[in-house]
C-alpha positions as CSV (number, residue, x, y, z in Angstrom):
1,X,19.6,121.4,-10.4
2,X,16.8,120.4,-12.8
3,X,13.4,122.1,-12.2
4,X,11.6,118.9,-11.3
5,X,14.3,117.9,-8.8
6,X,14.1,121.4,-7.3
7,X,10.4,121.2,-6.8
8,X,10.6,117.8,-5.3
9,X,13.1,118.9,-2.8
10,X,11.4,122.2,-1.9
11,X,8.0,120.6,-1.4
12,X,9.5,118.1,0.9
13,X,10.4,121.0,3.3
14,X,7.6,120.4,5.7
15,X,5.4,123.2,7.1
16,X,5.8,121.5,10.5
17,X,9.0,123.6,10.9
18,X,7.1,126.9,10.8
19,X,7.9,128.8,14.0
20,X,6.5,132.4,13.9
21,X,9.8,134.3,13.5
22,X,12.0,135.6,10.7
23,X,15.3,134.2,12.2
24,X,15.9,131.5,9.6
25,X,15.2,133.5,6.5
26,X,17.2,136.5,7.8
27,X,20.2,134.1,8.3
28,X,19.8,132.7,4.8
29,X,19.6,136.2,3.3
30,X,22.6,137.4,5.2
31,X,24.6,134.5,3.8
32,X,23.3,135.6,0.3
33,X,24.4,139.2,0.7
34,X,21.0,140.6,1.8
35,X,19.7,141.2,-1.7
36,X,16.4,142.5,-0.3
37,X,18.1,145.6,1.1
38,X,18.8,146.9,-2.4
39,X,15.2,146.6,-3.7
40,X,12.4,149.1,-3.9
41,X,9.2,147.3,-2.7
42,X,5.5,147.9,-2.6
43,X,4.4,145.5,0.1
44,X,0.8,144.2,0.1
45,X,-1.0,142.3,2.9
46,X,-4.7,141.5,3.6
47,X,-7.2,138.7,3.6
48,X,-8.7,139.1,0.1
49,X,-7.7,141.2,-2.9
50,X,-3.9,141.1,-2.5
51,X,-3.2,139.3,-5.7
52,X,-5.6,141.6,-7.7
53,X,-4.0,144.7,-6.3
54,X,-0.5,143.4,-7.1
55,X,-1.6,142.5,-10.7
56,X,-3.0,146.0,-11.2
57,X,0.2,147.7,-9.9
58,X,2.4,145.4,-12.0
59,X,0.5,146.0,-15.2
60,X,0.3,149.8,-14.8
61,X,4.0,150.2,-13.8
62,X,5.0,148.0,-16.8
63,X,3.0,150.2,-19.1
64,X,4.7,153.3,-17.7
65,X,8.1,151.8,-18.6
66,X,9.3,150.4,-15.2
67,X,11.0,147.1,-14.9
68,X,8.8,145.2,-12.4
69,X,9.3,142.2,-10.2
70,X,6.1,140.5,-9.1
71,X,6.0,138.0,-6.3
72,X,2.6,136.3,-5.6
73,X,1.2,133.1,-4.1
74,X,-0.1,130.5,-4.4
75,X,0.5,129.4,-8.0
76,X,-2.0,127.5,-10.1
77,X,0.0,125.4,-12.5
78,X,3.7,125.9,-11.8
79,X,5.9,127.4,-9.0
80,X,7.5,129.7,-11.6
81,X,4.2,131.7,-11.8
82,X,5.1,133.2,-8.4
83,X,8.2,135.0,-9.6
84,X,7.9,137.3,-12.6
85,X,9.9,140.1,-14.2
86,X,7.9,142.3,-16.5
87,X,5.1,139.7,-16.5
88,X,7.5,136.8,-17.6
89,X,7.9,133.8,-15.3
90,X,11.3,132.9,-14.1
91,X,12.5,130.2,-16.5
92,X,12.4,126.7,-15.1
93,X,16.1,126.1,-15.6
94,X,17.0,129.4,-13.9
95,X,14.6,128.5,-11.0
96,X,16.5,125.2,-10.6
97,X,19.8,127.0,-10.4
98,X,18.6,129.5,-7.8
99,X,16.9,126.7,-5.8
100,X,20.2,124.7,-5.7
101,X,22.0,127.8,-4.5
102,X,19.5,128.5,-1.7
103,X,19.3,124.9,-0.6
104,X,23.1,124.8,-0.3
105,X,23.2,127.7,2.2
106,X,23.0,125.3,5.1
107,X,19.9,126.9,6.7
108,X,16.8,124.8,7.2
109,X,14.0,126.8,5.4
110,X,10.4,126.1,4.8
111,X,9.0,125.9,1.3
112,X,7.8,129.6,1.3
113,X,11.0,130.8,2.8
114,X,13.1,129.1,0.0
115,X,10.9,130.7,-2.6
116,X,11.2,134.1,-1.0
117,X,15.0,133.9,-0.9
118,X,15.0,132.8,-4.6
119,X,12.8,135.8,-5.4
120,X,14.9,138.4,-3.7
121,X,18.1,137.1,-5.4
122,X,16.5,136.9,-8.8
123,X,15.1,140.4,-8.7
124,X,18.2,141.9,-7.2
125,X,20.5,140.3,-9.9
126,X,18.2,141.4,-12.7
127,X,18.1,145.0,-11.5
128,X,14.3,145.4,-11.3
129,X,13.1,149.0,-10.7
130,X,10.1,148.1,-8.4
131,X,9.1,144.9,-6.6
132,X,5.4,144.3,-6.0
133,X,5.5,142.0,-3.0
134,X,2.5,140.0,-1.8
135,X,2.6,138.4,1.7
136,X,2.0,134.7,1.9
137,X,0.2,134.6,5.2
138,X,-0.4,137.4,7.7
139,X,2.3,140.0,7.6
140,X,4.2,140.4,10.9
141,X,6.0,137.1,10.7
142,X,5.6,136.5,6.9
143,X,8.9,135.7,5.2
144,X,8.5,138.7,2.9
145,X,8.6,141.0,5.9
146,X,12.4,140.8,6.1
147,X,12.5,144.1,4.2
148,X,13.5,147.0,6.5
149,X,11.7,149.7,4.5
150,X,9.4,149.9,1.5
151,X,8.0,152.5,-0.9
152,X,4.6,151.9,0.8
153,X,2.6,149.2,2.5
154,X,-0.9,148.4,1.2
155,X,-3.4,146.6,3.4
156,X,-6.4,145.2,1.5
157,X,-9.7,144.0,2.9
158,X,-9.4,142.1,6.2
159,X,-11.7,139.3,7.2
160,X,-11.5,136.0,9.1
161,X,-9.2,133.5,7.5
162,X,-6.2,131.4,8.8
163,X,-7.7,132.1,12.3
164,X,-5.6,129.2,13.7
165,X,-2.5,131.3,13.1
166,X,-3.6,134.9,12.9
167,X,-6.3,135.1,15.6
168,X,-10.0,134.7,15.7
169,X,-11.2,138.3,15.4
170,X,-10.7,140.9,12.6
171,X,-8.8,143.2,15.0
172,X,-6.3,140.4,15.8
173,X,-5.9,139.7,12.1
174,X,-5.5,143.4,11.3
175,X,-2.8,143.6,13.9
176,X,-0.8,140.8,12.1
177,X,-1.4,142.4,8.7
178,X,-0.2,145.8,10.1
179,X,3.1,144.2,10.9
180,X,4.3,145.1,7.4
181,X,4.2,148.8,8.1
182,X,7.7,150.2,8.2
183,X,9.1,153.3,10.0
184,X,8.4,156.5,8.0
185,X,7.0,154.6,5.1
186,X,3.4,155.4,4.0
187,X,0.6,152.8,4.5
188,X,-2.5,152.8,2.2
189,X,-5.7,151.1,3.4
190,X,-9.3,151.0,2.4
191,X,-10.5,150.3,6.0
192,X,-9.8,152.2,9.2
193,X,-8.9,149.5,11.6
194,X,-7.7,151.1,14.8
195,X,-4.9,148.6,15.2
196,X,-3.6,149.6,11.7
197,X,-3.8,153.3,12.5
198,X,-2.0,152.7,15.8
199,X,0.8,150.8,14.1
200,X,1.1,153.6,11.6
201,X,1.3,156.2,14.4
202,X,3.9,154.1,16.3
203,X,6.1,153.9,13.1
204,X,5.6,157.6,12.2
205,X,4.1,156.4,8.9
206,X,1.6,158.4,6.9
207,X,-1.8,156.7,6.9
208,X,-3.6,157.1,3.6
209,X,-7.3,156.1,3.5
210,X,-8.6,155.4,0.0
211,X,-11.7,157.1,-1.3
212,X,-14.7,155.1,-2.3
213,X,-14.8,157.0,-5.7
214,X,-12.8,155.6,-8.6
215,X,-12.6,157.2,-12.0
216,X,-15.3,155.4,-14.1
217,X,-12.8,155.2,-17.0
218,X,-10.5,153.1,-14.8
219,X,-13.3,150.8,-13.8
220,X,-14.3,150.3,-17.4
221,X,-10.7,149.7,-18.5
222,X,-10.0,147.1,-15.8
223,X,-10.0,143.5,-17.2
224,X,-10.8,142.0,-13.8
225,X,-14.5,142.0,-13.4
226,X,-16.6,142.0,-10.3
227,X,-18.0,144.7,-8.1
228,X,-15.4,143.9,-5.4
229,X,-12.6,144.9,-7.7
230,X,-13.4,148.6,-7.3
231,X,-12.1,148.5,-3.7
232,X,-8.9,146.8,-4.9
233,X,-8.6,149.3,-7.8
234,X,-8.9,152.2,-5.4
235,X,-5.9,150.9,-3.4
236,X,-3.8,150.4,-6.5
237,X,-4.6,153.9,-7.9
238,X,-3.9,155.5,-4.5
239,X,-0.4,153.9,-4.5
240,X,0.3,154.9,-8.1
241,X,-0.9,158.5,-7.5
242,X,1.2,158.9,-4.4
243,X,4.4,157.1,-5.5
244,X,4.5,157.7,-9.3
245,X,3.3,161.2,-10.1
246,X,4.8,160.9,-13.5
247,X,2.2,158.3,-14.6
248,X,-0.8,160.0,-16.3
249,X,-4.3,158.8,-16.6
250,X,-4.0,157.4,-20.1
251,X,-1.1,155.2,-19.1
252,X,-3.1,154.0,-16.2
253,X,-6.0,153.1,-18.5
254,X,-3.7,151.3,-20.9
255,X,-2.2,149.3,-18.0
256,X,-5.5,148.4,-16.6
257,X,-6.6,147.0,-19.9
258,X,-3.7,144.5,-19.7
259,X,-4.1,143.2,-16.2
260,X,-4.0,139.4,-15.9
261,X,-4.9,137.5,-12.7
262,X,-6.3,134.2,-13.7
263,X,-9.4,132.7,-12.2
264,X,-10.7,135.7,-10.4
265,X,-14.4,135.7,-11.5
266,X,-13.1,134.8,-15.0
267,X,-15.7,133.9,-17.6
268,X,-15.1,131.4,-20.4
269,X,-17.9,131.8,-23.0
270,X,-17.3,128.5,-24.8
271,X,-18.5,126.6,-21.7
272,X,-20.6,129.3,-20.1
273,X,-18.2,128.9,-17.2
274,X,-16.9,131.1,-14.4
275,X,-13.8,130.0,-12.5
276,X,-13.2,131.9,-9.3
277,X,-10.5,131.2,-6.7
278,X,-12.5,132.4,-3.7
279,X,-11.5,130.3,-0.8
280,X,-13.0,131.9,2.3
281,X,-16.5,133.2,3.3
282,X,-15.8,136.8,2.4
283,X,-14.5,135.9,-1.0
284,X,-17.4,133.5,-1.6
285,X,-19.8,136.3,-0.6
286,X,-18.2,138.6,-3.2
287,X,-18.7,135.8,-5.8
288,X,-22.3,135.3,-4.8
289,X,-23.0,139.0,-5.1
290,X,-21.3,139.2,-8.5
291,X,-23.3,136.2,-9.7
292,X,-26.5,137.9,-8.6
293,X,-25.5,141.2,-10.2
294,X,-24.2,140.0,-13.6
295,X,-26.1,136.7,-14.1
296,X,-29.3,137.1,-12.2
297,X,-31.5,135.0,-14.5
298,X,-29.2,132.1,-15.4
299,X,-29.6,128.8,-13.6
300,X,-26.5,127.7,-11.9
301,X,-24.3,124.6,-11.8
302,X,-21.6,124.6,-9.1
303,X,-18.4,122.5,-8.7
304,X,-17.2,123.2,-5.2
305,X,-14.2,122.0,-3.3
306,X,-12.4,123.3,-0.3
307,X,-9.6,122.7,2.2
308,X,-10.5,121.2,5.6
309,X,-9.2,124.2,7.5
310,X,-11.5,126.6,5.7
311,X,-15.0,127.5,6.9
312,X,-16.7,125.5,4.2
313,X,-20.0,125.3,6.1
314,X,-20.4,129.1,5.9
315,X,-19.1,129.1,2.3
316,X,-21.7,126.7,1.1
317,X,-24.5,128.4,3.0
318,X,-23.5,131.7,1.4
319,X,-23.1,130.4,-2.1
320,X,-25.8,127.9,-2.8
321,X,-29.6,128.4,-3.1
322,X,-32.5,126.2,-3.7
323,X,-32.6,124.8,-7.3
324,X,-28.9,125.0,-7.9
325,X,-27.2,122.0,-9.4
326,X,-24.4,121.2,-6.9
327,X,-21.3,118.9,-7.4
328,X,-18.8,118.5,-4.5
329,X,-15.2,117.8,-5.4
330,X,-12.9,115.7,-3.3
331,X,-9.7,116.7,-5.0
332,X,-6.2,115.3,-4.8
333,X,-4.5,117.5,-2.1
334,X,-3.4,116.5,1.4
335,X,-5.7,118.9,3.2
336,X,-8.7,118.7,0.9
337,X,-12.1,118.2,2.5
338,X,-13.7,114.9,1.6
339,X,-16.9,114.4,-0.3
340,X,-18.7,112.9,2.6
341,X,-17.9,115.7,5.0
342,X,-18.9,118.4,2.5
343,X,-22.1,116.6,1.6
344,X,-23.0,116.2,5.3
345,X,-22.9,120.0,5.8
346,X,-24.2,121.1,2.4
347,X,-27.6,122.9,2.8
348,X,-29.0,121.4,-0.5
349,X,-28.8,118.1,-2.3
350,X,-25.5,117.5,-4.0
351,X,-23.6,114.9,-5.9
352,X,-20.0,113.9,-6.3
353,X,-18.0,115.7,-9.1
354,X,-16.6,113.1,-11.4
355,X,-16.0,114.6,-14.8
356,X,-15.9,118.0,-16.5
357,X,-18.3,116.5,-19.1
358,X,-21.1,117.8,-16.8
359,X,-20.2,121.4,-17.8
360,X,-22.8,122.0,-20.4
361,X,-23.7,125.5,-21.6
362,X,-27.4,125.1,-20.7
363,X,-26.6,126.5,-17.3
364,X,-24.0,129.0,-15.9
365,X,-21.2,126.7,-14.6
366,X,-19.2,127.9,-11.6
367,X,-16.0,126.3,-10.3
368,X,-14.9,127.7,-7.0
369,X,-13.6,127.1,-3.4
370,X,-9.9,126.5,-3.7
371,X,-6.8,127.5,-5.6
372,X,-5.5,124.0,-5.1
373,X,-8.6,122.4,-6.6
374,X,-8.4,124.6,-9.7
375,X,-4.7,123.8,-10.1
376,X,-5.6,120.2,-10.2
377,X,-8.0,120.7,-13.1
378,X,-5.4,120.5,-15.8
379,X,-8.1,120.7,-18.5
380,X,-8.7,124.3,-17.6
381,X,-5.4,125.2,-19.2
382,X,-6.9,124.8,-22.6
383,X,-9.4,127.5,-21.9
384,X,-6.8,130.2,-21.3
385,X,-5.4,132.2,-24.1
């Protein structure tokens, strides 16, 4: 199957069929020989920071000589970004072949379930040493949670997001994230939620709480900038120190210098532009704090867009301040918030975003609010090296 045909078919698998259980994907994987059972996985869940922690682990383990499989979501440009071996995306023609195989299993799967089966098959057949596995949504009923054991679970910062599915309190969301904890497999967290500790106790799993201190050399080496990344870095380092005692500090530093995770507080000097994929209030707060810390004097020009099911009212109130130049983007995505509804709740005067030509270097330009909005801005590709 050609890649374009595979994507067209996969994306037609409506999310209306989501039913909080793992029955369908377990059936599909059983028909495929249960490839997930032969893989060594580091499983990462949380509200914010999952992708960054996964990128750090992947880069350091590659530097140490391990053959890594990295599974993340969402993608920005192509679905193949989600599945990588040693940092290289699954080739489109290979993706098409695997998609055809999964689609012919005779099991109705959602888009994310199909991608997850493809990933497990691809990593198993290519004999990766370690899989870094990011949950898509939640944890307990996430398609990635079909694994029966893992090297460790990592739970990143927890906040309110996807409340319609995960619950409307942090404790309820923490309970869903803690669903990835496996019997007698350690769990590493930066926050001491009682529900997470209880789940670890029930599973007879060691609970490891990260320390707020991180070696300054590691912070300096890390290519991902922003104060919030220190918390993510602490989680990654704790996992490396616990699981891979053969990896020394110099290897860690070299690996951190090569971390790539696009559009996380990423600065492009030619346009005096920051692109940040923050898409919930907590992520937007981290963005605002980083702007105030690193660019306190620069006047700001925002291009903001968001999905309807996000708390965009809180996001705009956190992000904007009087005197900011604000453009609201009604981007081409089925669930995108419209310009009129954003403008009606924006705390300051704003205009419709029409063209990237407004991004002049006279002000600090910031694009934020949605992965899907950023993915639609094809001109951003030219800025990446």
